[in-house]
N, C-alpha and C positions, 0 to 999 in steps of 0.2 A: 526537182532538185532545187535545193535552196540557193539563194543568192545574198552575198554579203558585200557591205561597203568596202572592208579592208580585210588583209590577211589576218592581222590580229582577231578580228571578229570571227572568222572562219575557224582558226585554231582554238579559242577559247570555246565556241559552240561545240567542236568536236569532243573536247575534253568533258564538257558537262554532260553531253548525250551518252558518252561513254559510261559516265557516273551512273546516270539514270539507268541504262540498261544493266549494268552491273547490280545495283541495287535491287532492280527487280528479279533477277535470277538468284540473288542470295537471301531473299526474304523468306524466313522459315515458315512452313505450312503449319496450320493449327492441327493439333492430333484429333482424330476421330473419336467421339464418344460411342462407347459400346456398352451393352449390358452384359451384366455378370461379374466375374471376380476383376477386382482393380488390378491392372498391369502398368506398371510405372513406364513411363517413356523416357528415352534418353534426351538428354537436354541438347537442343541445337544450339551450337555456338556461332554467332553471327560474325562473319568476317567483314570488317569496316571497309566500305568502298574505297577508301583512301589508301588501301594497301596496294591498289594496282594503278590507280589514278589520282594526281594531285587534287587536294580538296579545295574549294574556293578561297579558303583562308590562305592556302599557298601560293595563289595567283600573284601575290604581290609583287613580284619580281619576274613574272612570266613574260618572256620575249622583250624584256626592257620596259614593260608598261608599270607606269604608277597606278597599281589597281588593287583596291581592297574589295572584300566580299560585300560591303555595303553599297559600294558604287554599281557592282554587278547586280546585286538583288533587286534594286530598284528599276531595272531594266527587264526583268524577268516576270514570267507567271509561274506560279507554283502548281505544280501537277501532283497529285497524291498517289502515292503507290504503297497500298497496304497501310502499315502504321507509319510510313516516313513520309516526308515531304522532299520531292527531288525537283530542284530548279532546273527548269528547261526554257531557253529562249523562245521567244514568239516572233513571228515575222509581223512587221509593222512599218509604218511611215513610207519612206520614199522606194517605190516600186515593190513594195512588200518583202523587202530584205530583212534578214535576220541580223540583228545588232546588238549582241550582248555587252559588247565594250563600248561602241558608238552611242548606243542607246538613243535617246531623244534629243541628241545635239542639233541644235537649231542651223549650224552652219551647213551641214549637208541638205537640209531643206532649202536654203537660200540659194544654194549653188546647184540645185537640181536642174538638169538639162532635160526638159520633157519630150517623149516623143510626140509625133503628130503635129497638127496645125492648130493655131489659135488666132481667133479674130480680135483686132485691137480697134477701138474707135477713139480718135484724136480730135482735138479742136487747136485753133491756133491761138497764140498769146497776143498781146496788144500791139506787137510788132507784125503781127500777121505771118509769124514763124513757128514752127513745131519743134525746133531744137534737134534737127537730125542732119547728119551729112552720110551720104551713101557711097558706095563703091560697086563697080561692076567687076565681077570675077566669074570667069567660066560660064557665060551666059546666064549668070544669076545676079541678083541686086542684093548687096549686103550693108549693114549698118556698120559705118565707120567711126562715127562719133555720136555720142548721145550727150547733149550739153545739159548741165546741173540745172536743176529746178525748172526745166522746160517741160511743155506738154508730153513730149515723148518719155522723159524721165518719169514722170508721175504715172504713165501708163505702163511702166515695167518694162520698156524696151531696153535692150542691152547691146554693147559691142559684140558684132558677129552674128546678130539674128539676120536670117534671110526673109527679104520682103518678097512675097509671091504674088501679091496683088495690091493694087492701090485703087480703091473705089471701084471693084470689080474688074478692073483690066489687069490681064496677066502681064507680069514684068519680065518674063523669061525672054532673054536677047536684048532686053533694054539697054540703052547707054546711061551713063550717070546724068548727062544733061537731060535725057527724057523723063528720068525719074524724078529728077529736082523739078523740072516744069510740072509734071503730073502733081506733085505737091504744092507747088506755088498756085496752081490754077483751081486748087480744091476750094470748096466751100469752108469758110471760117470755122463753122460750128459743128462740121461733121466730116472727118475723113476717116474712111474704112480701110484698114490694112489686114492682110491675112500674112501672118508670120511663121517661121519655122524657128524654133530655139537652136542657136549656135551651132550648126551642123560641122563646123571645122574644129571645135572645141571638145575637151572631155575633162572629166573630174577625176581627181584621185584623192582618196581620203587616207589620211595617216594619223599616227598617234604620238606624242611626244613622249620622249624617254624619261628617265628620273631626273636628266639635267636639262629637261625643257627643250630638247632639240628632236627634229624629225629626221635629219640627215641628208640635206642638200645645200649646195653653195650655188649663188647666184650672182650675176654681175648686170648691172643696167636692165634688171628685170627677167634676164635669160638665165636659164638653169644651166650651169657650166660643168657640175661634177656632183657625184653621189657620194655617201659615207657607206663603206661597206657594212653590210648587216643592218643598216638603219633600216627605220620604218619607210623611208621614201623608197629605198632600194627594193625592200620586200614587196611593196605594193605596186611596183612597175612604173615609177616615176621616170621619165626620160630626159636625157640631156638634149641641148639644141632645141628647147621649147621655150616659149615665153609665159610667163604668169601672168593671166589676165584677170584673175579674181582670187581672193582669199576669203573662204566662207561666205562666197557671194557678193562680196563687196569688190567693186572694180579697183585695181591698182595700176592700171595702164598709165604711163607717163609720170608715175611718183618716182621720187629719188629713192635709192636703195635703203637709205636711212629711214625714210618713212615706211617702206615695206618691211623693214625690220621691225619697226615699232608695232605694226599690225600683227607680224607674225608672233611676236613675244607677248602680246597681249591676247592672243588667240586661246581658246580652251585647249584642253588635253587633246581632244579629237579635232583634227583640222581637215578642211577639204579645200582642194586648190583647183583653179580651172586653168588649164594649159591650152596652148596652140602652137603648132609646129613653126619652126623659126620662118621657113621660106614663104608660108602663108601669112604669118603675122606681118612680116616685113612687106609683103605685097599688099597687105590690108591698109597699112598706115602709110604707104607711100606718099610722098609731098605732103605730109603733115608735119609741122614743126613739134619738137618735144615740148616746148613752152606751150602750145595750143592744147596739146593732149593734158599737160599738167593743171592748166588754169581753167580749160572749159569742160572736159570730161566729167560726167556725173560720177563721183567716188563715193556716193553714199550708201550706207548700209541698206539693203533693201527689205522690206517688210514681207512677212509670210503669213 
């Protein structure tokens, strides 16, 4: 069963697969060559596939998408069927998902929440710090703050990542003080962390309509309402959730005007990372907005 990053990808894929299937069933068979008297064959009239399903050229206003056939074609592989070339989407990229609309958008790769665990090797800076602030939640240790230009930021750690081990010691049940003391006592040149990507967060991929909007309203970084039939509503974006990242770029602590600038300059395919309100507020408890705005790493991650 195929997986898709957005509802738009799913719908466009279904239309194109229907076109391909119909083209296969309507391809006229070549008449057999027999010896003897010439017998004229009735001319087969091919019915264009677009009579039942919209052609790619007609998808320009499909589901409100600003989409043309050139944009779709560059994300597809051509599968030959008899004398025709039928465009079919291929599974590629993040999680092997089929992405006829999203295509090779880099934002979805930057925002990917990977399953499983990964090992991170850190060192300390000239001040003997790694640039992390941790938080204990439900017997787990989580990253509350990643300082800009710190060793932690350069290693790719993000807000909400769960730290499972520090130098081979399991962190389950640790207090924040114990976790910070373990980092402080570690050697300056090598600190080994085992990390799970952001277990309390999820990503939602949406597509801008012809006016450049995806259809949600936010205040102080929290999603407050959805536009009916917009891409945000179609793809399951929820209210009472905070925006943590836009196309993989951390926006925690930024002003709404700064978030608006990032949204407006985003490509037509947009992936945001969200966290439920009650978890987010518990995660940033006792942290000032000014500290989040000035110290948090808001750089665009490399992929």
